C-alpha positions in Angstrom: -10.3 -17.5 39.0 -10.2 -14.0 40.5 -6.6 -13.5 39.2 -7.7 -14.5 35.7 -10.6 -12.0 35.8 -8.4 -9.3 37.1 -5.8 -10.0 34.4 -8.6 -9.8 31.7 -9.9 -6.6 33.2 -6.4 -5.0 33.3 -5.8 -6.1 29.7 -9.1 -4.7 28.6 -8.5 -1.4 30.3 -5.0 -1.1 28.8 -6.4 -1.8 25.4 -9.1 0.7 25.8 -6.7 3.3 27.1 -4.2 2.7 24.2 -7.1 3.3 21.7 -8.4 6.4 23.4 -5.2 8.2 24.4 -4.2 9.4 20.9 -7.7 10.9 20.3 -7.6 12.6 23.7 -4.0 13.9 23.4 -4.5 15.2 19.8 -7.9 16.7 20.2 -6.7 20.3 20.2 -4.8 19.6 16.9 -7.9 18.3 15.2 -7.8 20.7 12.3 -4.1 20.6 11.8 -3.1 20.0 8.1 -0.6 17.3 9.0 -3.2 15.2 10.9 -5.7 15.7 8.1 -3.0 14.6 5.6 -2.1 11.5 7.7 -5.8 10.6 8.1 -6.3 10.7 4.3 -3.1 8.9 3.3 -2.3 6.4 6.0 -5.1 3.9 5.3 -4.0 3.3 1.8 -0.3 3.2 2.8 -1.0 0.6 5.5 -3.1 -1.5 3.2 -0.3 -1.4 0.6 2.2 -2.5 3.2 -0.1 -5.4 4.3 -0.5 -6.6 0.8 3.2 -6.5 0.1 3.9 -8.3 3.4 1.3 -11.0 2.5 2.8 -11.5 -0.9 6.4 -11.3 0.1 7.2 -14.9 -0.6 5.3 -15.1 -3.9 7.7 -15.9 -6.7 5.5 -16.2 -9.9 8.5 -17.0 -12.1 11.0 -19.7 -11.4 14.8 -19.6 -12.1 14.4 -20.2 -15.8 11.5 -17.7 -16.1 8.9 -20.6 -16.0 5.8 -20.3 -14.0 6.4 -21.3 -10.3 3.5 -23.6 -9.5 4.6 -24.6 -6.1 2.3 -25.5 -3.2 3.1 -22.1 -1.7 2.8 -20.0 -4.9 -0.5 -21.3 -6.2 -2.6 -20.5 -3.1 -1.1 -17.0 -2.7 -1.6 -16.2 -6.4 -5.2 -17.5 -6.6 -6.2 -15.9 -3.3 -4.8 -12.5 -4.4 -6.6 -12.7 -7.7 -9.9 -13.6 -6.0 -9.5 -10.7 -3.6 -8.7 -8.2 -6.4 -11.4 -9.6 -8.7 -14.1 -9.6 -6.0 -13.2 -6.1 -4.9 -13.3 -4.7 -8.4 -16.6 -6.5 -9.0 -18.5 -5.9 -5.8 -16.5 -3.1 -4.0 -17.0 -4.9 -0.7 -13.8 -5.0 1.4 -15.2 -7.5 3.9 -16.4 -9.9 1.2 -13.1 -9.7 -0.7 -10.9 -10.3 2.3 -13.2 -13.1 3.7 -13.4 -14.9 0.4 -9.6 -14.6 -0.3 -8.8 -15.8 3.2 -11.2 -18.7 3.0 -9.8 -19.8 -0.4 -6.2 -19.5 0.7 -6.8 -21.5 3.8 -8.7 -24.2 1.9 -6.0 -24.5 -0.7 -3.2 -24.6 1.9 -5.0 -27.3 3.9 -5.9 -29.4 0.9 -3.0 -29.1 -1.7 -0.2 -31.6 -1.4 3.1 -30.2 -0.2 
């Protein structure tokens, strides 16, 4: 039990250190234009990469340019539309992501393969 608690403690400290180290190391460059640019642009770039990664297997059109309504394509497409629609309507990131994830998981679990 002691080994488990020590392992959890070390993992927690390592996580905390890895989160704090960049802020401590870059504190003297706080007003640098490059850091300001990265702070402004990286969130949108990372979100774009995450969306593209999530939709990487989505093939909306089949081989003969017909709609691809497979068990994999429908949940991805519907969840993506719900996330986009909710975000445009409510502007709440947490609501959009939670609803899209819940819909995707419900569809994946309940649609026949």
